TORRO-825642 format. One line per field, with one value per residue: residue number from 1; residue in three letters; z, y, x of N, C-alpha, C in turn. Coordinates in steps of 0.2 Angstrom, whole numbers, plus 5000, padded with zeros to 4 digits. Atoms other than C-alpha are relative to their C-alpha. Layout:
BEGIN
num	NUM_...
residu	ALA_...
n.w	Z_...
n.v	Y_...
n.u	X_...
ca.w	Z_...
ca.v	Y_...
ca.u	X_...
c.w	Z_...
c.v	Y_...
c.u	X_...
% end
This chain:
BEGIN
num	1_2_3_4_5_6_7_8_9_10_11_12_13_14_15_16_17_18_19_20_21_22_23_24_25_26_27_28_29_30_31_32_33_34_35_36_37_38_39_40_41_42_43_44_45_46_47_48_49_50_51_52_53_54_55_56_57_58_59_60_61_62_63_64_65_66_67_68_69_70_71_72_73_74_75_76_77_78_79_80_81_82_83_84_85_86_87_88_89_90_91_92_93_94_95_96_97_98_99_100_101_102_103_104_105_106_107_108_109_110_111_112_113_114_115_116_117_118_119_120_121_122_123_124_125_126_127_128_129_130_131_132_133_134_135_136_137_138_139_140_141_142_143_144_145_146_147_148_149_150_151_152_153_154_155_156_157_158_159_160_161_162_163_164_165_166_167_168_169_170_171_172_173_174_175_176_177_178_179_180_181_182_183_184_185_186_187_188_189_190_191_192_193_194_195_196_197_198_199_200_201_202_203_204_205_206_207_208_209_210_211_212_213_214_215_216_217_218_219_220_221_222_223_224_225_226_227_228_229_230_231_232_233_234_235_236_237_238_239_240_241_242_243_244_245_246_247_248_249_250_251_252_253_254_255_256_257_258_259_260_261_262_263_264_265_266_267_268_269_270_271_272_273_274_275_276_277_278_279_280_281_282_283_284_285_286_287_288_289_290_291_292_293_294_295_296_297_298_299_300_301_302_303_304_305_306_307_308_309_310_311_312_313_314_315_316_317_318_319_320_321_322_323_324_325_326_327_328_329_330_331_332_333_334_335_336_337_338_339_340_341_342_343_344_345_346_347_348_349_350_351_352_353_354_355_356_357_358_359_360_361_362_363
residu	MET_ASP_LEU_ILE_SER_CYS_ALA_PRO_ASP_TYR_VAL_ARG_ALA_ILE_SER_PRO_TYR_GLN_PRO_GLY_LYS_PRO_LEU_SER_GLU_LEU_GLU_ARG_GLU_LEU_GLY_ILE_ALA_GLN_ALA_ILE_LYS_LEU_ALA_SER_ASN_GLU_ASN_PRO_LEU_GLY_ALA_SER_PRO_ARG_VAL_ASP_GLU_ALA_VAL_ARG_GLN_ALA_MET_LYS_ASP_ILE_SER_ARG_TYR_PRO_ASP_GLY_ASN_GLY_PHE_GLU_LEU_LYS_LYS_ARG_LEU_ALA_GLY_ARG_HIS_ALA_VAL_GLU_LEU_GLY_GLN_ILE_VAL_LEU_GLY_ASN_GLY_SER_ASN_ASP_LEU_LEU_GLU_LEU_ALA_ALA_ARG_ALA_PHE_LEU_GLY_VAL_ASN_ALA_SER_ALA_VAL_TYR_ALA_GLN_TYR_SER_PHE_ALA_VAL_TYR_PRO_LEU_VAL_THR_GLN_ALA_THR_GLY_ALA_LYS_GLY_LEU_VAL_ALA_PRO_ALA_GLN_ASN_TYR_ALA_HIS_ASP_PRO_GLU_THR_ILE_LEU_ALA_THR_LEU_ARG_ALA_ASP_THR_ARG_VAL_VAL_PHE_ILE_ALA_ASN_PRO_ASN_ASN_PRO_THR_GLY_THR_PHE_LEU_GLU_SER_SER_ARG_LEU_HIS_HIS_LEU_LEU_ARG_ARG_LEU_PRO_GLN_ASP_VAL_LEU_ALA_VAL_LEU_ASP_GLU_ALA_TYR_THR_GLU_TYR_LEU_PRO_PRO_GLU_TYR_ARG_TYR_ASP_ALA_SER_GLN_TRP_LEU_SER_GLU_PHE_PRO_ASN_LEU_LEU_ILE_THR_ARG_THR_PHE_SER_LYS_ALA_TYR_GLY_LEU_ALA_GLY_LEU_ARG_VAL_GLY_TYR_ALA_LEU_ALA_ASN_LEU_PRO_VAL_ALA_ASP_LEU_LEU_ASN_ARG_VAL_ARG_GLN_PRO_PHE_ASN_VAL_SER_THR_VAL_ALA_GLN_MET_ALA_ALA_MET_ALA_ALA_LEU_GLU_ASP_GLN_GLU_PHE_MET_ALA_LEU_SER_TYR_GLU_ILE_ASN_ARG_ALA_GLY_LEU_ALA_GLN_LEU_TYR_ALA_GLY_PHE_LYS_THR_LEU_GLY_LEU_GLN_TYR_LEU_PRO_SER_PHE_GLY_ASN_PHE_VAL_LEU_PHE_LYS_VAL_GLN_GLU_ALA_GLY_ARG_VAL_TYR_GLU_GLN_LEU_LEU_ARG_LYS_GLY_VAL_ILE_VAL_ARG_PRO_VAL_ALA_SER_TYR_GLY_LEU_PRO_ASP_TRP_LEU_ARG_VAL_THR_VAL_GLY_LEU_ASP_LYS_GLU_ASN_GLU_GLN_PHE_LEU_LYS_THR_LEU_ALA_MET_ILE_LEU_GLY
n.w	5003_4999_5004_5003_5006_5003_5004_5007_4999_5004_4995_4997_5003_5003_4996_5000_5002_4995_5002_4998_4993_4997_4996_4993_4999_5000_4994_4995_5000_4999_4997_5004_4999_5009_5007_5007_5004_5008_5001_5001_5006_4998_5000_4994_4999_4995_5003_5002_4995_4998_4996_4992_4999_5002_4996_4995_5000_4998_4991_4997_5003_4999_4997_5006_5007_5005_5006_5003_5007_5000_5007_5002_5003_5006_5005_5002_5006_5005_5003_5002_5005_5005_5000_4995_4992_4999_5004_4996_4995_4995_4997_4995_5003_5005_4997_5000_5006_5001_4998_5004_5008_5000_4996_5005_5008_5001_4996_4999_5007_5003_4999_5001_5001_4997_5002_4994_4997_4999_4995_4995_4999_5006_4999_4994_5002_5005_4995_4996_5005_5004_5007_5001_5001_5006_5000_5006_4998_5001_5004_4997_4995_5003_5004_5007_5004_5004_4996_4997_5004_5000_4994_4999_5001_5001_4994_4997_5000_4997_5000_4997_5002_4994_5005_5000_4996_4995_4997_5005_5002_5008_5004_5008_5004_5001_5007_4999_4996_5007_5006_4997_5000_5005_5003_4996_5003_4996_4995_4995_4996_5000_4995_5001_4994_5002_4993_4999_5005_4997_5001_5009_5004_5004_5007_5000_4996_5004_4995_5001_4998_5007_5004_4994_5005_5006_4994_4995_4997_4996_4992_4997_4992_4999_4993_4997_4997_5000_5002_4994_4994_4995_5000_4993_5003_5005_5004_5009_5006_5007_5006_5005_5003_4993_5000_4995_4995_4996_4997_4995_4995_4995_4994_4996_4992_5000_4996_5000_4999_4995_5000_5000_5007_5006_5000_5001_5005_5005_4999_5004_5006_5002_4999_5005_5000_4997_5004_5004_4995_4999_5006_5001_4995_5003_5005_4997_4996_5002_5003_4995_4999_5008_4999_4995_5002_5004_4994_4997_5006_4999_5005_4999_5005_5000_4997_5002_4994_4992_4997_5004_4998_5002_4998_4996_4998_4994_5000_4994_4995_5001_4997_4994_4996_5000_4994_4992_4999_5002_5008_5002_5009_4999_5004_5006_5001_5001_5007_5005_5002_4993_5002_5002_4995_5001_4997_5000_5001_4994_5000_4999_4993_4999_5007_4999_4994_5004_5004_4996_4995_5005_5000_4995_5001_5005_4998
n.v	4998_4994_4994_5003_5005_4996_4996_5005_5005_4999_4997_5005_5005_4996_5001_4992_4999_5003_4996_5002_4999_4994_5002_5001_5007_5005_4997_5002_5008_5004_4997_4996_4993_4995_5005_4996_5003_4999_5004_4995_4997_4994_4995_5000_4994_4997_4995_4994_4994_4993_5003_4998_4995_5000_5004_4997_4995_5002_5003_4994_4998_5006_5000_4999_5005_5000_4998_5007_5002_5000_4993_4999_5004_5002_4994_5003_5005_5000_4998_5005_5003_4995_5003_4996_5001_5004_5006_5002_4999_5002_5004_5002_5005_5002_5005_4995_4998_5006_5003_4995_5003_5005_4998_4995_5003_5007_5002_5008_5001_4996_5004_4996_5005_4999_5004_5006_4997_4994_4998_5004_4997_5001_5004_4999_4993_5003_5005_4996_4998_5005_5002_5006_4998_5005_4999_5000_5005_4996_5004_4998_4995_4991_4999_5002_4997_5006_5005_4993_4999_5005_5002_4997_5003_4995_4996_4996_4994_4997_5004_4998_5001_4996_5000_5006_5004_5002_5000_5003_4997_5002_4994_5001_4993_4997_5001_5007_4997_4996_5003_5003_4993_4999_5006_5000_4996_4993_5000_5002_4995_5004_4999_5003_4999_4998_4999_5001_4997_4997_5006_5004_4996_4994_5003_5004_4992_4997_4995_5003_4996_4998_5005_5000_4997_5006_5004_4997_5004_5001_4997_5001_5000_4999_5002_4997_5007_5003_4996_4994_5003_5000_5008_5000_4994_5002_4994_5003_4997_5003_4994_5003_4995_4997_5003_5005_4997_4998_5004_5002_4996_5002_5006_5000_4996_4992_5000_5006_4998_4995_4995_5000_5003_4996_4997_5004_5001_4995_5000_5004_4998_4993_5002_5004_5003_5005_5006_5002_5003_5005_5005_5002_5003_5006_5002_5005_5005_5007_5002_5002_5006_5005_5004_5005_5006_5003_5002_5006_5006_4997_4998_4996_4997_4995_4996_4995_4996_4999_5007_5003_5007_5006_5006_5003_5006_4999_4992_5000_5002_4996_4994_5000_4999_4991_4997_5001_4997_4993_4997_5003_4999_5002_5005_4997_5006_4998_4996_5007_4999_5002_5002_4994_4995_4993_4996_4993_4998_4996_4995_5004_5004_5003_5006_5003_5005_5006_5005_5004_5006_5004_5003_5003_5006_5005_5004
n.u	4993_4996_4998_4994_5002_5003_4996_5000_4995_4992_4997_4997_4994_4994_4995_4997_4993_4995_4995_4995_5001_4997_4994_4999_5003_4994_4996_5003_4999_4995_4995_4996_5001_4997_5003_5001_5007_5000_5005_5007_4997_4999_4992_4995_4997_5004_5003_4993_5000_5005_5006_5000_5003_5008_5003_5000_5005_5007_5003_5005_5007_5002_5006_5003_5002_4995_5003_5004_4998_4994_4996_4994_4998_5004_4997_4991_5000_5002_4995_4994_5001_5003_5007_5006_5001_5005_4998_4996_5005_4996_5003_4997_4997_5005_5005_5006_5002_5002_5007_5008_5002_5007_5007_5001_5000_5001_5006_5001_5002_4993_4994_4994_4992_4994_4993_4995_4992_5001_4999_5006_5006_5008_5004_5003_5005_5006_5004_5003_5007_5006_4998_4995_4992_4996_4992_4996_4996_4995_4996_4994_5002_5003_5006_5001_5007_5005_5005_5004_5006_5004_5004_5007_5008_5006_5000_4994_5002_4993_4994_4993_4992_4995_4994_4998_5005_4999_4993_4996_4996_5000_5003_5003_4996_5004_5003_5004_5007_5003_5002_5004_5005_5004_5005_5006_5006_5002_5003_4994_4995_4993_4997_4993_4996_4992_4998_4992_4997_4995_4994_5000_4994_5003_5002_5007_5005_5004_5005_5005_5004_5001_5003_5005_5003_5003_5004_5004_5001_4994_4998_4993_4998_4993_4999_4993_4997_4994_4995_5000_5001_5007_5006_5003_5005_5006_5002_4997_5004_5001_5002_5005_5002_5005_5004_4998_4998_5007_5004_4996_4999_5005_5000_4994_5002_4998_4995_4997_4994_5000_4996_4992_4997_5000_4996_4993_5001_4999_4994_4996_5000_4994_4993_4998_4994_5001_5002_4993_4996_5004_4999_4994_5000_5004_4998_4994_5002_5002_4995_4996_5003_4998_4994_5001_5003_4995_4994_5003_5003_5006_5003_5004_5003_4999_5006_5000_5002_4995_5000_4998_5003_4994_5002_4997_5003_5002_5001_5003_4994_4995_5003_5001_4994_4997_5001_4995_4992_5003_5000_5008_5001_5007_5003_5002_5004_5007_5001_5000_4993_4999_4994_4997_5000_4999_4994_4999_4994_4997_4992_4994_5000_5005_5001_4994_5003_5004_4997_4995_5004_5002_4996_4999_5005_4999_4993
ca.w	5132_5139_5137_5130_5116_5110_5102_5083_5081_5068_5084_5095_5083_5082_5089_5096_5090_5099_5100_5103_5121_5131_5139_5157_5154_5150_5165_5178_5173_5172_5182_5168_5170_5151_5140_5122_5113_5093_5091_5087_5071_5081_5078_5089_5089_5097_5091_5082_5097_5091_5097_5115_5114_5105_5117_5131_5124_5121_5139_5143_5133_5139_5149_5131_5118_5104_5087_5080_5062_5065_5053_5057_5054_5040_5032_5033_5025_5012_5007_5007_4996_4986_4991_4999_5017_5013_5005_5022_5036_5053_5064_5079_5072_5055_5063_5065_5047_5043_5053_5046_5029_5034_5044_5028_5014_5021_5030_5032_5013_5007_5007_5008_5000_5007_5003_5013_5025_5026_5040_5055_5056_5039_5044_5061_5053_5040_5054_5064_5051_5047_5031_5023_5022_5005_5006_4990_4990_4990_4977_4986_5001_4991_4985_4968_4958_4947_4962_4970_4956_4954_4972_4969_4970_4965_4983_4986_4992_4999_4995_5006_5000_5012_5003_5009_5017_5035_5042_5026_5022_5002_4991_4975_4962_4958_4939_4945_4958_4945_4934_4948_4953_4936_4933_4949_4947_4953_4966_4975_4987_4986_5003_5001_5017_5017_5035_5031_5015_5024_5023_5003_4995_4984_4968_4974_4981_4972_4976_4977_4981_4962_4958_4968_4953_4941_4956_4964_4973_4980_5000_5006_5024_5031_5050_5061_5071_5063_5054_5065_5080_5088_5091_5108_5102_5089_5076_5056_5041_5026_5008_4997_4986_4994_4992_5001_5013_5019_5021_5032_5043_5045_5055_5063_5082_5087_5094_5089_5089_5103_5104_5109_5095_5083_5089_5089_5072_5065_5074_5068_5050_5050_5055_5039_5046_5059_5046_5035_5050_5054_5036_5037_5052_5046_5031_5041_5052_5041_5032_5049_5051_5032_5038_5054_5047_5033_5047_5054_5038_5041_5028_5028_5016_5011_5018_5012_5030_5048_5051_5045_5044_5046_5047_5060_5065_5080_5079_5095_5105_5099_5103_5119_5124_5116_5129_5145_5139_5136_5118_5112_5093_5087_5083_5066_5067_5067_5051_5044_5045_5061_5055_5054_5067_5065_5071_5072_5065_5081_5085_5083_5099_5101_5082_5088_5106_5096_5084_5097_5109_5093_5090_5106_5106_5090_5097
ca.v	4915_4925_4942_4935_4924_4938_4947_4942_4927_4935_4946_4932_4922_4936_4932_4949_4956_4950_4966_4963_4960_4975_4977_4981_4965_4955_4965_4960_4941_4937_4950_4957_4973_4979_4969_4976_4975_4972_4966_4981_4989_5006_5020_5016_5033_5038_5055_5071_5083_5096_5084_5087_5104_5103_5090_5102_5116_5106_5099_5117_5117_5098_5103_5107_5096_5094_5102_5089_5093_5094_5111_5115_5097_5093_5110_5104_5089_5095_5105_5091_5081_5094_5089_5098_5098_5089_5075_5071_5062_5058_5044_5036_5028_5021_5007_5018_5022_5004_5000_5017_5009_4994_5002_5013_5000_4983_4973_4956_4955_4961_4953_4960_4953_4954_4946_4929_4935_4952_4963_4955_4969_4967_4952_4957_4974_4964_4950_4964_4970_4953_4953_4939_4940_4932_4928_4931_4917_4926_4923_4922_4929_4945_4953_4946_4957_4941_4931_4949_4950_4932_4931_4945_4941_4951_4956_4962_4980_4983_4976_4979_4982_4984_4992_4989_4973_4969_4957_4950_4965_4962_4977_4978_4992_5005_5001_4983_4993_5006_4992_4984_5001_5000_4983_4985_4988_5005_4999_4991_5003_4999_5002_5005_5005_5014_5013_5010_5021_5032_5017_5014_5018_5033_5022_5014_5031_5035_5047_5037_5053_5059_5044_5050_5060_5045_5033_5039_5023_5024_5028_5029_5027_5033_5031_5043_5027_5021_5032_5048_5038_5042_5025_5030_5046_5036_5048_5043_5050_5045_5053_5050_5059_5069_5057_5043_5054_5061_5044_5039_5055_5050_5034_5042_5047_5064_5070_5054_5063_5071_5088_5082_5070_5083_5094_5081_5077_5094_5095_5080_5084_5099_5089_5082_5080_5068_5058_5057_5051_5038_5030_5030_5022_5009_5005_5001_4991_4980_4978_4974_4960_4952_4948_4942_4930_4925_4921_4910_4901_4909_4912_4928_4940_4955_4970_4986_4992_4993_4974_4959_4941_4926_4908_4898_4879_4878_4896_4895_4888_4900_4915_4910_4907_4926_4932_4923_4931_4949_4950_4952_4949_4945_4928_4927_4910_4918_4925_4905_4908_4896_4893_4912_4926_4945_4957_4976_4985_4992_5004_4996_4989_4982_4972_4967_4960_4951_4943_4937_4930_4922_4915_4908_4899_4891_4884
ca.u	4586_4600_4606_4622_4614_4603_4618_4620_4629_4642_4646_4648_4659_4672_4688_4697_4711_4727_4739_4757_4762_4765_4784_4776_4765_4782_4791_4777_4776_4792_4802_4812_4818_4826_4815_4814_4798_4800_4782_4770_4780_4782_4796_4811_4815_4800_4790_4799_4804_4791_4779_4783_4779_4763_4758_4762_4752_4738_4736_4731_4716_4711_4695_4688_4680_4692_4687_4676_4680_4698_4701_4718_4724_4713_4721_4740_4734_4725_4738_4751_4739_4731_4713_4698_4695_4679_4688_4698_4690_4700_4699_4706_4720_4718_4710_4695_4695_4694_4679_4668_4672_4662_4650_4647_4649_4645_4630_4623_4619_4637_4654_4672_4689_4705_4722_4729_4742_4733_4732_4719_4708_4698_4692_4687_4678_4669_4663_4657_4644_4637_4646_4655_4675_4682_4701_4710_4723_4742_4755_4773_4765_4758_4743_4739_4727_4721_4715_4708_4697_4693_4687_4674_4655_4640_4638_4656_4655_4673_4691_4705_4722_4736_4752_4765_4756_4757_4763_4772_4779_4776_4773_4762_4771_4760_4757_4750_4739_4734_4729_4719_4710_4704_4696_4687_4668_4662_4652_4666_4675_4694_4701_4720_4729_4745_4750_4769_4770_4782_4796_4794_4811_4810_4811_4794_4785_4769_4755_4739_4730_4731_4722_4706_4700_4698_4692_4678_4677_4694_4697_4715_4720_4735_4741_4754_4756_4771_4783_4777_4778_4761_4754_4750_4740_4728_4727_4726_4717_4708_4706_4692_4682_4667_4653_4663_4670_4652_4645_4661_4659_4640_4645_4660_4659_4660_4676_4685_4702_4707_4714_4731_4732_4727_4740_4754_4749_4751_4768_4774_4769_4782_4796_4803_4821_4814_4805_4821_4830_4817_4817_4837_4836_4823_4833_4849_4840_4832_4849_4857_4842_4844_4861_4858_4846_4858_4871_4858_4853_4835_4822_4815_4804_4811_4801_4795_4789_4798_4796_4803_4794_4807_4804_4809_4806_4795_4790_4779_4794_4807_4794_4791_4810_4814_4802_4809_4826_4816_4814_4795_4792_4776_4769_4759_4750_4733_4736_4739_4759_4761_4780_4784_4789_4787_4801_4800_4815_4824_4839_4856_4857_4841_4841_4859_4852_4838_4849_4862_4847_4839_4855_4857_4841_4845_4861
c.w	5003_4998_4994_4990_4996_4994_4994_5001_4996_5005_5005_4998_5000_5005_5002_4998_5005_5000_5004_5007_5002_5005_5008_5001_5002_5009_5007_5001_5001_5004_4997_4999_4995_4995_4994_4997_4992_4998_4996_4993_5002_4998_5007_5004_5004_4996_4999_5008_5000_5003_5007_5001_4998_5006_5007_5000_4998_5006_5002_4999_5003_5003_4994_4996_4994_4994_4996_4992_4999_4995_5000_4997_4993_4993_4999_4994_4994_4996_4998_4994_4995_4999_5003_5006_5000_4997_5006_5006_5006_5005_5005_4999_4993_4999_4999_4993_4997_5000_4997_4994_5001_5002_4994_4995_5002_5006_4999_4993_4996_5002_4998_4997_5002_4998_5006_5002_4999_5006_5004_5000_4995_5001_5006_4998_4997_5004_5003_4997_4999_4993_4999_4998_4994_5001_4992_5000_4998_4994_5002_5006_4999_4999_4993_4997_4997_5005_5004_4996_4998_5005_5001_5000_4998_5005_5003_5001_5002_4997_5003_4997_5004_4996_5003_5005_5007_5001_4995_4997_4992_4998_4992_4996_4998_4993_5001_5005_4996_4997_5004_5002_4994_4997_5006_4999_5005_5005_5005_5002_5001_5005_4999_5006_4999_5006_5001_4993_5001_4998_4993_4999_4996_4994_4999_5002_4993_5003_4998_5000_4993_4997_5001_4994_4994_5003_5002_5007_5004_5006_5002_5007_5002_5010_5001_5006_4999_4999_5005_5008_5005_5002_5007_5000_4995_4996_4992_4996_4994_4994_4996_4996_5004_5002_5005_5007_5005_5003_5007_5006_5003_5006_5005_5007_5000_5004_5001_5000_5005_4999_5000_4995_4992_5001_5000_4993_4995_5001_4996_4991_4997_5001_4995_5001_5004_4996_4995_5005_5001_4996_5000_5004_5000_4995_5002_5005_4996_4995_5004_5002_4995_5003_5005_4998_4995_5003_5002_4996_5000_4995_5002_4993_5001_5002_4997_5006_5005_5003_4996_5002_4998_5003_5004_5003_5007_5003_5007_5006_5001_5003_5007_5006_4998_5006_5006_4999_4997_4994_4997_4992_4999_4995_4994_4999_5000_4994_4995_5000_5007_5001_5001_5006_4997_5004_4997_4999_5007_4999_5000_5004_5001_4994_5003_5007_4998_4998_5005_5005_4995_4999_5003_5001_4994_5001_4994
c.v	5005_5006_5000_4999_5006_5005_4997_4996_5003_5004_4994_4995_5003_4999_5008_5000_5000_5005_4997_5002_5007_5000_4999_4995_4995_5001_4996_4993_4997_5004_5002_5006_5004_4995_5005_4996_5001_4996_5003_5005_5010_5003_4999_5005_5003_5006_5005_5003_5003_4996_5003_5004_5001_4997_5005_5006_4999_4998_5006_5001_4993_4999_5001_4995_5002_5003_4994_4999_5001_5005_5000_4993_4998_5006_4999_4994_5000_5004_4998_4996_5002_4997_5005_4998_4994_4993_4994_4999_4997_4997_4997_4996_4999_4994_5002_5000_4994_4997_5006_4998_4995_5000_5004_4996_4993_4998_4992_4997_5002_4995_5005_4995_5005_4995_4995_5004_5008_5002_4999_5004_5000_4995_5001_5006_4998_4996_5004_5004_4996_4999_4994_5002_4994_5002_4999_4996_5006_4996_5003_5004_5008_5000_4997_5002_4995_4998_5005_4998_4995_4999_5005_4998_5007_5003_5003_5008_5003_4995_5004_4999_5004_5002_5004_4995_4999_4993_4996_5005_5003_5009_4999_5007_5004_5000_4994_5004_5003_4996_4997_5003_4999_4994_4999_5003_5005_5000_4997_5006_4997_5005_5001_5005_5001_5000_5001_5004_5004_4995_4998_5005_5005_4998_4998_5004_5000_5003_4997_5006_5005_4996_5002_5003_4996_4994_5002_4994_4997_5003_4997_5002_5000_5000_5008_4996_4998_5005_5006_4998_5003_4995_5002_5005_4998_5005_4996_5006_4995_5006_4997_5007_5003_4996_4995_5004_5001_4994_4997_5005_5000_4995_5002_5004_5005_4999_4993_4999_5003_5006_4999_4997_5005_5006_4998_4998_5006_5001_4995_4999_5004_4997_4996_4997_4994_4993_4997_4996_4992_4995_4999_4995_4992_4996_4995_4994_4993_4995_4995_4991_4995_4997_4997_4993_4995_4996_4993_4995_5000_5002_5006_5004_5008_5006_5007_5005_5000_4994_4995_4992_4995_4993_4996_4993_5000_5008_5003_4999_5006_5008_4999_5000_5009_5003_4999_5003_5007_5004_4999_5001_4998_4992_5000_4993_5001_5003_4993_5000_4997_4999_5007_5004_5007_5003_5007_5001_5004_5006_4994_4995_4995_4995_4995_4994_4995_4995_4995_4997_4995_4994_4994_4995_4995_4996_5001
c.u	5003_5002_5006_4998_4995_5003_5000_5005_5006_5003_5002_5005_5006_5006_5004_5006_5004_5006_5007_5003_5004_5007_4998_4996_5005_5003_4996_4999_5005_5007_5006_5002_5003_4999_5000_4994_5001_4994_4993_5002_4999_5006_5004_5003_4995_4996_5004_4999_4995_4995_4999_4997_4995_4997_4999_4996_4993_4996_4995_4995_4994_4991_4995_4998_5005_4996_4999_5002_5008_5003_5007_5006_4998_5002_5005_4998_4998_5003_5006_4996_4995_4994_4995_5000_4994_5001_5004_4995_5007_5000_5007_5005_4998_4995_4992_4997_4996_4994_4994_5001_4996_4997_4996_4997_4995_4995_4999_4999_5005_5006_5006_5006_5006_5005_4999_5007_4997_5001_4994_4996_4994_4998_4995_4994_4994_4996_4995_4994_4996_5002_5004_5008_5001_5007_5001_5006_5008_5004_5007_4999_4998_4993_5001_4994_4995_4997_4997_4994_4997_4995_4994_4993_4996_4999_5005_4999_5008_5006_5005_5006_5005_5009_5004_4996_5004_4995_5006_5005_5002_4997_4996_5000_4993_4997_4996_4993_4995_4995_4994_4994_4994_4995_4995_4993_4999_4998_5002_5004_5007_5003_5009_5004_5007_5003_5007_5002_5006_5007_5002_5008_4998_4998_4992_4995_4995_4994_4994_4995_4997_4996_4991_4994_4998_4996_4996_4998_5006_5001_5009_5001_5007_5000_5006_5002_5008_5005_5000_5002_4994_4995_4998_4994_4994_4999_5000_4995_4997_4999_4996_4996_4992_4992_5001_5001_4994_4996_5006_5000_4992_5000_5005_4997_5002_5005_5005_5008_5002_5004_5008_5002_5000_5007_5008_4999_5003_5008_5006_5000_5004_5007_5003_5007_4999_4997_5006_5005_4996_5002_5007_5000_4997_5004_5007_4999_4997_5005_5003_4996_5001_5007_5001_4995_5005_5006_4997_4997_4992_4997_4997_4996_5003_4994_5000_4998_5006_5000_5003_4996_5006_4996_5004_4997_4997_5000_4997_5006_5005_4997_5000_5008_5002_4997_5001_5005_4999_5000_4993_5000_4993_4999_4995_4997_4994_5000_5003_5008_5002_5010_5004_5000_5001_5005_4999_5007_5002_5004_5005_5000_4995_4999_5007_4998_4994_5003_5004_4996_4997_5006_5002_4995_5000_5005_5005
% end
């Protein structure tokens, strides 16, 4: 027996996550000098100007290990969410926290539930533990509480809920979400993935951290990669009750969030003007894309995130032609959506370039 065949079957069966195509790769392959990337739901404004100075200061101390407990960042987050420091777990992006939840609560004799068309990392972290992934059918491309509850089994230990959801951009209103949490068994961890919550319109915003006292089985994950513009630094955090947070910290790697990332995150938290601008740029960009899709006669899903899912004939061909013209979007066939593409909201000129290029390809 060779070495690789000794690895668990469920590990060898994993199909690795495929990230959005990097600009450097496209430019290298096709010799395109001024491509635009609208594939990975990054903030087109970049990060807050305050982050630049914080990173410069942090670089003076990079010979030292970071604060493994992230005290200063946790202190700021605790004040913002009115929780104890011990209720916060820091992660190398929220992706790390999803993996920690799976490692802490799943195993070969357990199952996890996630909705159809939800984030690709949920089945990956589930399969990596040997647990069984159970897909709850979506309704109108969105999470449906009834099908989620109907998909639960006696061995289910985790339910992943993305709100807003990637890649569809759909949203489960807080009243329906709260009702779902009330009906979940207490021995099932509810992982509420709020990576795009900063993009919610004011009338839809809610504070799930206020539910922690009601639901001991709730884990909320947030990220600095999207609206805060720190995708390259990889920093996120989770909010949970003390026993759940303690379990995640038991499987968390030491020093999983760098000094630079912690300092940048603290600076980003303080710049609310930048966050307000990011929100307004995104709302304007969504309207621009919607108008463009309507002009082209294309179906799209109204989004609560910073991206739009749109339907087009021969989506694979259209994606490749966009690439060759220097526009990177995201194919989503791997999500079971072969006739759709996802485009990130960019700056006005980037959205315009994308729509003009798409119109040219569609003739």
